[in-house]
MMTF fields as JSON, N, C-alpha, C and O atoms, coordinates in Angstrom:
{
  "mmtfVersion": "1.0.0",
  "mmtfProducer": "UNKNOWN",
  "numBonds": 431,
  "numAtoms": 432,
  "numGroups": 108,
  "numChains": 1,
  "numModels": 1,
  "chainsPerModel": [1],
  "groupsPerChain": [108],
  "chainIdList": ["A"],
  "bondAtomList": [4, 2, 8, 6, 12, 10, 16, 14, 20, 18, 24, 22, 28, 26, 32, 30, 36, 34, 40, 38, 44, 42, 48, 46, 52, 50, 56, 54, 60, 58, 64, 62, 68, 66, 72, 70, 76, 74, 80, 78, 84, 82, 88, 86, 92, 90, 96, 94, 100, 98, 104, 102, 108, 106, 112, 110, 116, 114, 120, 118, 124, 122, 128, 126, 132, 130, 136, 134, 140, 138, 144, 142, 148, 146, 152, 150, 156, 154, 160, 158, 164, 162, 168, 166, 172, 170, 176, 174, 180, 178, 184, 182, 188, 186, 192, 190, 196, 194, 200, 198, 204, 202, 208, 206, 212, 210, 216, 214, 220, 218, 224, 222, 228, 226, 232, 230, 236, 234, 240, 238, 244, 242, 248, 246, 252, 250, 256, 254, 260, 258, 264, 262, 268, 266, 272, 270, 276, 274, 280, 278, 284, 282, 288, 286, 292, 290, 296, 294, 300, 298, 304, 302, 308, 306, 312, 310, 316, 314, 320, 318, 324, 322, 328, 326, 332, 330, 336, 334, 340, 338, 344, 342, 348, 346, 352, 350, 356, 354, 360, 358, 364, 362, 368, 366, 372, 370, 376, 374, 380, 378, 384, 382, 388, 386, 392, 390, 396, 394, 400, 398, 404, 402, 408, 406, 412, 410, 416, 414, 420, 418, 424, 422, 428, 426],
  "bondOrderList": [1, 1, 1, 1, 1, 1, 1, 1, 1, 1, 1, 1, 1, 1, 1, 1, 1, 1, 1, 1, 1, 1, 1, 1, 1, 1, 1, 1, 1, 1, 1, 1, 1, 1, 1, 1, 1, 1, 1, 1, 1, 1, 1, 1, 1, 1, 1, 1, 1, 1, 1, 1, 1, 1, 1, 1, 1, 1, 1, 1, 1, 1, 1, 1, 1, 1, 1, 1, 1, 1, 1, 1, 1, 1, 1, 1, 1, 1, 1, 1, 1, 1, 1, 1, 1, 1, 1, 1, 1, 1, 1, 1, 1, 1, 1, 1, 1, 1, 1, 1, 1, 1, 1, 1, 1, 1, 1],
  "groupList": [{"groupName": "MET", "atomNameList": ["N", "CA", "C", "O"], "elementList": ["N", "C", "C", "O"], "formalChargeList": [0, 0, 0, 0], "bondAtomList": [1, 0, 2, 1, 3, 2], "bondOrderList": [1, 1, 2], "singleLetterCode": "M", "chemCompType": "L-PEPTIDE LINKING"}, {"groupName": "SER", "atomNameList": ["N", "CA", "C", "O"], "elementList": ["N", "C", "C", "O"], "formalChargeList": [0, 0, 0, 0], "bondAtomList": [1, 0, 2, 1, 3, 2], "bondOrderList": [1, 1, 2], "singleLetterCode": "S", "chemCompType": "L-PEPTIDE LINKING"}, {"groupName": "GLY", "atomNameList": ["N", "CA", "C", "O"], "elementList": ["N", "C", "C", "O"], "formalChargeList": [0, 0, 0, 0], "bondAtomList": [1, 0, 2, 1, 3, 2], "bondOrderList": [1, 1, 2], "singleLetterCode": "G", "chemCompType": "PEPTIDE LINKING"}, {"groupName": "TYR", "atomNameList": ["N", "CA", "C", "O"], "elementList": ["N", "C", "C", "O"], "formalChargeList": [0, 0, 0, 0], "bondAtomList": [1, 0, 2, 1, 3, 2], "bondOrderList": [1, 1, 2], "singleLetterCode": "Y", "chemCompType": "L-PEPTIDE LINKING"}, {"groupName": "HIS", "atomNameList": ["N", "CA", "C", "O"], "elementList": ["N", "C", "C", "O"], "formalChargeList": [0, 0, 0, 0], "bondAtomList": [1, 0, 2, 1, 3, 2], "bondOrderList": [1, 1, 2], "singleLetterCode": "H", "chemCompType": "L-PEPTIDE LINKING"}, {"groupName": "ASN", "atomNameList": ["N", "CA", "C", "O"], "elementList": ["N", "C", "C", "O"], "formalChargeList": [0, 0, 0, 0], "bondAtomList": [1, 0, 2, 1, 3, 2], "bondOrderList": [1, 1, 2], "singleLetterCode": "N", "chemCompType": "L-PEPTIDE LINKING"}, {"groupName": "LEU", "atomNameList": ["N", "CA", "C", "O"], "elementList": ["N", "C", "C", "O"], "formalChargeList": [0, 0, 0, 0], "bondAtomList": [1, 0, 2, 1, 3, 2], "bondOrderList": [1, 1, 2], "singleLetterCode": "L", "chemCompType": "L-PEPTIDE LINKING"}, {"groupName": "GLU", "atomNameList": ["N", "CA", "C", "O"], "elementList": ["N", "C", "C", "O"], "formalChargeList": [0, 0, 0, 0], "bondAtomList": [1, 0, 2, 1, 3, 2], "bondOrderList": [1, 1, 2], "singleLetterCode": "E", "chemCompType": "L-PEPTIDE LINKING"}, {"groupName": "ARG", "atomNameList": ["N", "CA", "C", "O"], "elementList": ["N", "C", "C", "O"], "formalChargeList": [0, 0, 0, 0], "bondAtomList": [1, 0, 2, 1, 3, 2], "bondOrderList": [1, 1, 2], "singleLetterCode": "R", "chemCompType": "L-PEPTIDE LINKING"}, {"groupName": "GLN", "atomNameList": ["N", "CA", "C", "O"], "elementList": ["N", "C", "C", "O"], "formalChargeList": [0, 0, 0, 0], "bondAtomList": [1, 0, 2, 1, 3, 2], "bondOrderList": [1, 1, 2], "singleLetterCode": "Q", "chemCompType": "L-PEPTIDE LINKING"}, {"groupName": "VAL", "atomNameList": ["N", "CA", "C", "O"], "elementList": ["N", "C", "C", "O"], "formalChargeList": [0, 0, 0, 0], "bondAtomList": [1, 0, 2, 1, 3, 2], "bondOrderList": [1, 1, 2], "singleLetterCode": "V", "chemCompType": "L-PEPTIDE LINKING"}, {"groupName": "ALA", "atomNameList": ["N", "CA", "C", "O"], "elementList": ["N", "C", "C", "O"], "formalChargeList": [0, 0, 0, 0], "bondAtomList": [1, 0, 2, 1, 3, 2], "bondOrderList": [1, 1, 2], "singleLetterCode": "A", "chemCompType": "L-PEPTIDE LINKING"}, {"groupName": "ILE", "atomNameList": ["N", "CA", "C", "O"], "elementList": ["N", "C", "C", "O"], "formalChargeList": [0, 0, 0, 0], "bondAtomList": [1, 0, 2, 1, 3, 2], "bondOrderList": [1, 1, 2], "singleLetterCode": "I", "chemCompType": "L-PEPTIDE LINKING"}, {"groupName": "PHE", "atomNameList": ["N", "CA", "C", "O"], "elementList": ["N", "C", "C", "O"], "formalChargeList": [0, 0, 0, 0], "bondAtomList": [1, 0, 2, 1, 3, 2], "bondOrderList": [1, 1, 2], "singleLetterCode": "F", "chemCompType": "L-PEPTIDE LINKING"}, {"groupName": "THR", "atomNameList": ["N", "CA", "C", "O"], "elementList": ["N", "C", "C", "O"], "formalChargeList": [0, 0, 0, 0], "bondAtomList": [1, 0, 2, 1, 3, 2], "bondOrderList": [1, 1, 2], "singleLetterCode": "T", "chemCompType": "L-PEPTIDE LINKING"}, {"groupName": "ASP", "atomNameList": ["N", "CA", "C", "O"], "elementList": ["N", "C", "C", "O"], "formalChargeList": [0, 0, 0, 0], "bondAtomList": [1, 0, 2, 1, 3, 2], "bondOrderList": [1, 1, 2], "singleLetterCode": "D", "chemCompType": "L-PEPTIDE LINKING"}, {"groupName": "LYS", "atomNameList": ["N", "CA", "C", "O"], "elementList": ["N", "C", "C", "O"], "formalChargeList": [0, 0, 0, 0], "bondAtomList": [1, 0, 2, 1, 3, 2], "bondOrderList": [1, 1, 2], "singleLetterCode": "K", "chemCompType": "L-PEPTIDE LINKING"}, {"groupName": "PRO", "atomNameList": ["N", "CA", "C", "O"], "elementList": ["N", "C", "C", "O"], "formalChargeList": [0, 0, 0, 0], "bondAtomList": [1, 0, 2, 1, 3, 2], "bondOrderList": [1, 1, 2], "singleLetterCode": "P", "chemCompType": "L-PEPTIDE LINKING"}],
  "groupTypeList": [0, 1, 2, 3, 4, 5, 6, 6, 7, 8, 9, 10, 8, 11, 7, 11, 5, 8, 5, 8, 0, 12, 13, 13, 14, 12, 12, 12, 6, 1, 6, 12, 3, 6, 1, 12, 1, 6, 10, 13, 2, 15, 0, 2, 6, 10, 16, 3, 6, 7, 0, 1, 8, 14, 8, 16, 5, 6, 7, 16, 9, 12, 14, 7, 10, 4, 8, 9, 5, 7, 9, 6, 8, 6, 9, 6, 16, 11, 6, 16, 15, 15, 17, 13, 3, 8, 7, 16, 6, 11, 8, 7, 7, 3, 2, 6, 1, 16, 17, 15, 7, 3, 12, 13, 9, 3, 15, 8],
  "groupIdList": [1, 2, 3, 4, 5, 6, 7, 8, 9, 10, 11, 12, 13, 14, 15, 16, 17, 18, 19, 20, 21, 22, 23, 24, 25, 26, 27, 28, 29, 30, 31, 32, 33, 34, 35, 36, 37, 38, 39, 40, 41, 42, 43, 44, 45, 46, 47, 48, 49, 50, 51, 52, 53, 54, 55, 56, 57, 58, 59, 60, 61, 62, 63, 64, 65, 66, 67, 68, 69, 70, 71, 72, 73, 74, 75, 76, 77, 78, 79, 80, 81, 82, 83, 84, 85, 86, 87, 88, 89, 90, 91, 92, 93, 94, 95, 96, 97, 98, 99, 100, 101, 102, 103, 104, 105, 106, 107, 108],
  "secStructList": [7, 2, 2, 2, 2, 2, 2, 2, 2, 2, 2, 2, 2, 2, 2, 2, 2, 2, 2, 2, 2, 2, 2, 2, 2, 2, 2, 2, 2, 2, 2, 2, 2, 2, 2, 2, 2, 2, 2, 2, 1, 6, 6, 1, 2, 2, 2, 2, 2, 2, 2, 2, 2, 2, 2, 2, 2, 2, 2, 2, 2, 2, 2, 2, 2, 2, 2, 2, 2, 2, 2, 2, 2, 2, 2, 2, 2, 2, 2, 2, 2, 7, 2, 2, 2, 2, 2, 2, 2, 2, 2, 2, 2, 1, 7, 7, 7, 7, 6, 6, 7, 7, 7, 7, 7, 7, 7, 7],
  "xCoordList": [-41.841, -41.89, -40.736, -40.632, -39.873, -38.774, -37.907, -37.405, -37.59, -36.525, -37.155, -36.438, -38.548, -39.361, -38.862, -38.197, -39.3, -38.859, -37.632, -37.532, -36.542, -35.073, -34.797, -34.138, -35.386, -34.979, -35.638, -34.944, -36.933, -37.424, -36.769, -36.42, -36.441, -35.608, -34.476, -34.218, -33.678, -32.442, -33.011, -32.797, -33.532, -33.857, -34.438, -34.252, -35.107, -35.61, -34.256, -34.038, -33.353, -31.99, -31.165, -30.201, -31.358, -30.397, -31.058, -30.319, -32.167, -32.8, -32.641, -32.407, -32.772, -32.638, -31.081, -30.9, -30.001, -28.706, -28.247, -27.332, -28.992, -29.11, -29.609, -29.038, -30.824, -31.089, -30.576, -30.741, -29.902, -29.017, -27.444, -26.781, -27.094, -25.912, -26.424, -25.655, -27.65, -27.952, -28.137, -27.688, -28.774, -28.949, -27.451, -27.204, -26.524, -25.231, -24.311, -23.35, -24.398, -24.133, -24.382, -23.524, -25.571, -26.208, -25.616, -25.125, -25.609, -25.24, -23.903, -23.633, -23.117, -21.64, -21.42, -20.641, -22.046, -21.873, -22.453, -22.129, -23.387, -23.794, -22.913, -22.635, -22.363, -21.284, -19.997, -19.422, -19.532, -18.287, -19.018, -18.455, -20.034, -20.4, -20.609, -20.043, -21.433, -21.128, -19.942, -19.769, -19.028, -17.647, -16.831, -16.03, -17.163, -16.274, -16.942, -16.281, -18.105, -18.959, -18.667, -18.691, -18.417, -18.13, -16.578, -16.326, -15.745, -14.251, -14.078, -13.364, -14.579, -14.211, -15.649, -15.4, -16.744, -17.54, -17.686, -16.732, -18.664, -18.647, -18.577, -17.95, -19.352, -19.322, -18.404, -18.78, -17.508, -16.781, -15.513, -15.441, -14.847, -13.656, -12.605, -11.999, -12.28, -11.21, -11.59, -10.827, -12.572, -13.016, -13.276, -13.013, -13.789, -13.596, -12.182, -11.896, -11.476, -9.756, -9.537, -9.058, -9.856, -9.433, -10.008, -9.292, -11.167, -11.796, -11.162, -10.77, -11.1, -10.299, -9.039, -9.001, -8.051, -6.993, -7.061, -6.478, -7.905, -8.478, -8.862, -8.371, -9.829, -9.994, -8.97, -9.005, -8.087, -6.972, -6.275, -6.014, -5.99, -5.189, -5.994, -5.325, -7.5, -8.104, -7.94, -7.604, -8.017, -7.919, -6.632, -6.641, -5.436, -4.315, -4.364, -3.872, -4.823, -4.622, -5.592, -5.147, -6.684, -7.591, -6.663, -6.461, -6.302, -5.516, -4.142, -3.72, -3.658, -2.689, -3.125, -2.541, -4.178, -4.905, -5.219, -4.851, -5.849, -6.108, -4.886, -4.879, -3.844, -2.816, -2.081, -1.545, -2.27, -1.888, -2.657, -2.124, -4.109, -4.987, -4.667, -4.655, -4.425, -4.011, -2.914, -3.108, -1.808, -0.629, -1.03, -0.848, -1.751, -2.333, -3.13, -2.975, -3.879, -4.786, -3.837, -3.923, -2.882, -1.67, -1.003, -0.842, -0.535, 0.151, -0.58, -0.101, -1.772, -2.798, -3.151, -3.359, -3.207, -3.403, -2.372, -2.616, -0.986, 0.431, 0.31, 0.54, -0.032, 0.275, -0.9, -0.515, -2.275, -3.1, -2.555, -2.313, -2.379, -1.946, -0.528, -0.259, 0.463, 2.013, 2.61, 2.486, 3.147, 3.81, 5.266, 5.943, 5.726, 7.21, 7.077, 7.921, 6.268, 6.003, 5.798, 6.57, 4.748, 5.051, 6.241, 6.55, 6.703, 8.346, 9.155, 9.924, 8.976, 10.098, 9.741, 10.583, 8.413, 8.238, 8.322, 8.714, 7.975, 8.43, 10.19, 10.78, 10.67, 12.133, 12.791, 13.755, 12.069, 12.924, 12.078, 12.738, 10.729, 10.257, 10.286, 10.364, 10.212, 9.76, 11.494, 11.654, 12.305, 13.469, 13.325, 14.31, 12.266, 12.131, 13.016, 13.544, 13.1, 14.011, 13.512, 12.751, 14.052, 13.677, 14.486, 15.504, 14.209, 15.047, 16.256, 16.232, 17.276, 18.375, 19.016, 19.967, 18.417, 19.178, 19.691, 19.171, 20.633, 21.235, 21.185, 21.483, 20.709, 20.535, 21.448, 21.721, 22.17, 23.023, 22.439, 21.975, 22.58, 22.557, 23.212, 23.878, 23.34, 24.411, 23.806, 22.739, 24.349, 24.197, 24.549, 25.484, 23.59, 24.215, 24.486, 24.954],
  "yCoordList": [-52.93, -52.459, -52.263, -51.227, -53.39, -53.45, -52.463, -51.97, -51.997, -51.112, -49.752, -48.815, -49.662, -48.21, -48.101, -47.154, -49.458, -49.401, -49.043, -48.455, -49.492, -49.341, -48.082, -47.504, -47.306, -45.929, -45.222, -44.72, -45.151, -44.599, -45.022, -44.007, -46.097, -46.312, -45.325, -44.562, -45.769, -44.909, -43.233, -42.569, -42.981, -41.327, -40.863, -39.76, -41.952, -41.798, -41.855, -40.911, -42.76, -42.697, -41.785, -41.566, -40.987, -39.858, -38.739, -37.909, -38.441, -37.532, -37.434, -36.35, -38.625, -38.83, -38.198, -37.372, -38.76, -38.57, -37.029, -36.443, -36.584, -34.83, -34.157, -33.263, -34.753, -34.064, -34.127, -33.334, -35.301, -35.403, -34.731, -34.25, -34.793, -33.638, -32.111, -31.308, -31.838, -30.267, -30.235, -29.301, -31.193, -30.918, -30.903, -29.983, -31.835, -31.891, -30.935, -30.785, -30.288, -29.167, -27.995, -27.277, -27.892, -26.6, -26.91, -25.962, -28.22, -28.273, -27.94, -27.383, -28.138, -27.701, -26.613, -26.183, -25.671, -24.262, -23.436, -22.281, -24.213, -23.601, -23.623, -22.587, -24.851, -25.146, -24.25, -23.916, -23.826, -23.242, -21.748, -21.121, -21.458, -19.925, -19.715, -18.698, -20.504, -20.746, -20.686, -19.978, -21.456, -21.464, -20.337, -19.98, -19.578, -18.342, -17.159, -16.147, -17.268, -16.182, -16.572, -15.656, -17.678, -17.79, -17.098, -16.455, -17.47, -17.129, -15.778, -15.07, -15.264, -13.638, -12.952, -11.747, -13.081, -12.312, -11.087, -10.787, -10.595, -9.198, -9.804, -9.346, -10.933, -11.524, -13.035, -14.155, -12.843, -14.249, -14.662, -14.061, -15.262, -15.701, -14.718, -14.314, -14.272, -13.177, -11.739, -11.082, -11.546, -10.275, -10.681, -9.817, -11.921, -12.188, -11.905, -11.098, -12.508, -12.608, -11.341, -10.841, -10.451, -8.857, -8.249, -7.448, -8.438, -7.806, -8.211, -7.41, -9.561, -10.218, -9.42, -8.771, -9.463, -8.604, -7.05, -6.63, -6.35, -5.197, -5.067, -4.163, -5.971, -5.877, -6.269, -5.958, -6.962, -7.472, -6.097, -5.662, -5.451, -4.158, -3.205, -2.498, -2.902, -2.086, -2.642, -1.675, -3.633, -4.158, -3.487, -2.78, -3.939, -3.354, -2.249, -1.881, -1.136, 0.205, 0.514, 1.275, 0.037, 0.012, -0.043, 0.746, -1.224, -1.47, -0.226, 0.208, 0.136, 1.159, 2.321, 2.675, 2.934, 3.961, 3.807, 4.762, 2.728, 2.562, 2.684, 3.3, 1.958, 2.289, 3.67, 4.072, 4.326, 5.762, 6.331, 6.96, 6.218, 6.955, 6.51, 7.464, 5.454, 4.738, 5.837, 6.492, 6.114, 6.765, 8.16, 8.671, 8.883, 10.013, 10.251, 11.328, 9.365, 9.37, 9.72, 10.751, 8.763, 8.643, 9.784, 10.454, 10.186, 11.571, 12.996, 13.87, 12.803, 13.905, 13.89, 14.904, 12.787, 12.535, 12.984, 13.628, 12.73, 13.15, 14.514, 15.085, 15.23, 16.648, 17.36, 18.423, 17.015, 17.548, 17.238, 18.134, 15.905, 15.712, 15.561, 15.394, 15.628, 15.274, 16.753, 17.228, 17.34, 18.691, 18.596, 19.576, 17.37, 17.141, 16.606, 16.97, 15.985, 15.608, 16.92, 17.1, 17.867, 19.254, 20.102, 20.616, 19.994, 20.469, 19.818, 20.404, 18.513, 17.645, 17.993, 18.248, 17.949, 18.192, 19.712, 20.067, 20.69, 22.115, 22.17, 22.815, 21.668, 21.711, 21.062, 21.488, 19.733, 18.909, 19.294, 19.293, 19.638, 19.924, 21.379, 21.693, 22.219, 23.546, 24.616, 25.835, 23.742, 24.592, 25.393, 26.083, 25.522, 26.312, 26.09, 25.022, 27.115, 26.804, 27.838, 28.771, 27.55, 28.464, 29.605, 29.677, 30.396, 31.973, 31.345, 30.26, 32.007, 31.781, 30.524, 30.207, 29.651, 28.542, 28.817, 29.557, 28.132, 28.123, 26.811, 25.797, 26.817, 25.395, 25.626, 26.705, 24.261, 23.863, 22.734, 21.654, 23.263, 22.328, 21.853, 22.68, 20.644, 19.981, 19.293, 18.711, 19.273, 18.813, 17.458, 16.96, 16.893, 15.258, 15.064, 13.99],
  "zCoordList": [-57.453, -56.319, -55.205, -54.549, -55.067, -54.296, -54.358, -53.348, -55.818, -56.021, -55.597, -55.247, -55.637, -55.188, -53.974, -53.556, -53.153, -51.642, -51.021, -49.944, -51.879, -51.494, -51.607, -50.743, -52.989, -53.039, -51.911, -51.027, -51.886, -50.606, -49.383, -48.781, -48.736, -47.722, -47.429, -46.499, -49.051, -48.877, -48.537, -47.523, -49.355, -49.311, -47.602, -47.087, -47.01, -45.609, -44.885, -44.127, -44.985, -43.96, -44.31, -43.576, -45.596, -45.933, -45.555, -45.026, -45.645, -44.796, -43.329, -42.793, -42.612, -41.256, -40.884, -39.989, -41.757, -41.541, -41.802, -41.224, -42.681, -42.997, -41.755, -41.13, -41.477, -40.069, -38.628, -37.701, -38.692, -37.526, -37.756, -36.837, -38.892, -39.249, -38.838, -38.309, -39.107, -38.768, -37.39, -36.726, -36.872, -35.337, -34.634, -33.854, -34.88, -34.39, -34.74, -33.985, -35.679, -36.118, -35.272, -34.759, -35.192, -34.369, -32.982, -32.368, -32.38, -31.199, -30.993, -29.929, -31.697, -31.837, -31.84, -30.989, -32.852, -32.715, -31.583, -31.307, -30.945, -29.863, -28.825, -28.22, -28.503, -27.723, -27.71, -26.674, -29.232, -29.414, -28.684, -27.787, -29.133, -28.926, -27.666, -27.265, -26.578, -25.273, -24.612, -23.62, -25.148, -24.544, -24.612, -23.749, -26.092, -26.247, -25.439, -25.207, -25.057, -24.359, -22.947, -22.124, -22.564, -21.094, -20.595, -19.576, -21.641, -21.537, -21.995, -21.285, -23.032, -23.463, -23.186, -23.225, -22.98, -22.792, -21.62, -20.902, -21.55, -20.385, -18.953, -17.998, -18.995, -17.314, -17.764, -17.419, -18.358, -18.761, -17.893, -16.821, -18.067, -17.104, -17.376, -16.384, -18.466, -18.582, -17.759, -17.051, -17.979, -17.065, -15.739, -14.903, -15.236, -13.914, -13.464, -12.579, -14.026, -13.369, -13.374, -12.356, -14.608, -14.412, -13.319, -12.719, -12.899, -11.629, -10.312, -9.463, -10.222, -9.14, -8.775, -7.729, -9.597, -9.593, -8.992, -7.993, -9.855, -9.307, -8.031, -7.355, -7.474, -6.203, -5.178, -3.987, -5.758, -4.657, -4.508, -3.386, -5.57, -5.493, -4.804, -4.05, -4.823, -4.229, -2.758, -2.075, -2.067, -0.951, -0.213, 0.795, -1.059, -0.518, -0.475, 0.592, -1.278, -1.186, 0.121, 0.98, 0.258, 1.368, 2.858, 3.781, 2.572, 4.237, 4.452, 5.524, 3.015, 3.093, 3.867, 4.891, 3.37, 3.616, 5.226, 5.911, 5.894, 7.005, 8.004, 9.07, 7.424, 8.121, 8.44, 9.473, 7.023, 7.384, 8.282, 9.197, 8.195, 8.921, 10.306, 11.084, 10.814, 12.146, 12.464, 13.488, 11.726, 12.068, 12.437, 13.543, 11.108, 11.35, 12.765, 13.341, 13.254, 14.511, 15.594, 16.261, 15.74, 16.841, 16.734, 17.753, 15.612, 15.435, 16.167, 16.89, 15.686, 16.23, 17.623, 18.29, 18.012, 19.642, 20.354, 21.375, 19.951, 20.428, 20.426, 21.491, 19.375, 19.166, 20.025, 20.512, 20.331, 21.21, 22.644, 23.452, 22.902, 24.637, 25.11, 26.3, 24.062, 24.633, 24.327, 23.198, 25.185, 24.969, 24.667, 24.354, 24.773, 24.579, 22.854, 22.036, 22.585, 21.19, 20.292, 19.35, 20.568, 20.264, 19.693, 18.618, 20.846, 21.016, 20.084, 19.322, 20.143, 19.303, 17.714, 16.853, 17.539, 15.921, 15.66, 14.548, 16.625, 16.045, 16.033, 15.166, 16.741, 16.305, 15.281, 14.645, 15.124, 13.774, 12.561, 11.522, 12.412, 11.372, 10.845, 9.657, 11.899, 11.472, 12.014, 11.947, 12.411, 13.045, 14.093, 14.356, 14.859, 15.885, 17.081, 17.389, 17.647, 19.005, 20.121, 19.865, 21.438, 22.351, 22.454, 21.765, 23.129, 23.171, 23.701, 24.282, 23.503, 23.589, 23.485, 24.2, 22.433, 21.998, 20.347, 19.512, 20.248, 18.889, 18.296, 18.926, 16.754, 15.91, 15.149, 14.623, 15.004, 14.089, 13.242, 13.608, 11.986, 10.962, 10.127, 9.504, 9.769, 9.011, 7.832, 8.031, 6.578, 5.24, 5.387, 6.014, 4.661, 4.664, 3.368, 2.989]
}
């Protein structure tokens, strides 16, 4: 009986070791899968960094557009309110002159 008992005990230990090995293998594979998903998945770290860079670029573009809009608002206000600015713009941009004036243009 002792031999049978030892054999049965070894089989139980082998079965427990195999079950433990399967359990740890499943845990390790799950952790590897989760790690890969966290880094490379649709909502992973790589995607997050890419979206973060895109957000920063868009914020810079928005800031630049706001700056340009402010310049255009100031220019429009000056065109509406300042006759000297209108005259300056007409002379510089469109080459207009008052009657009896001559315009000299130089090539640079």
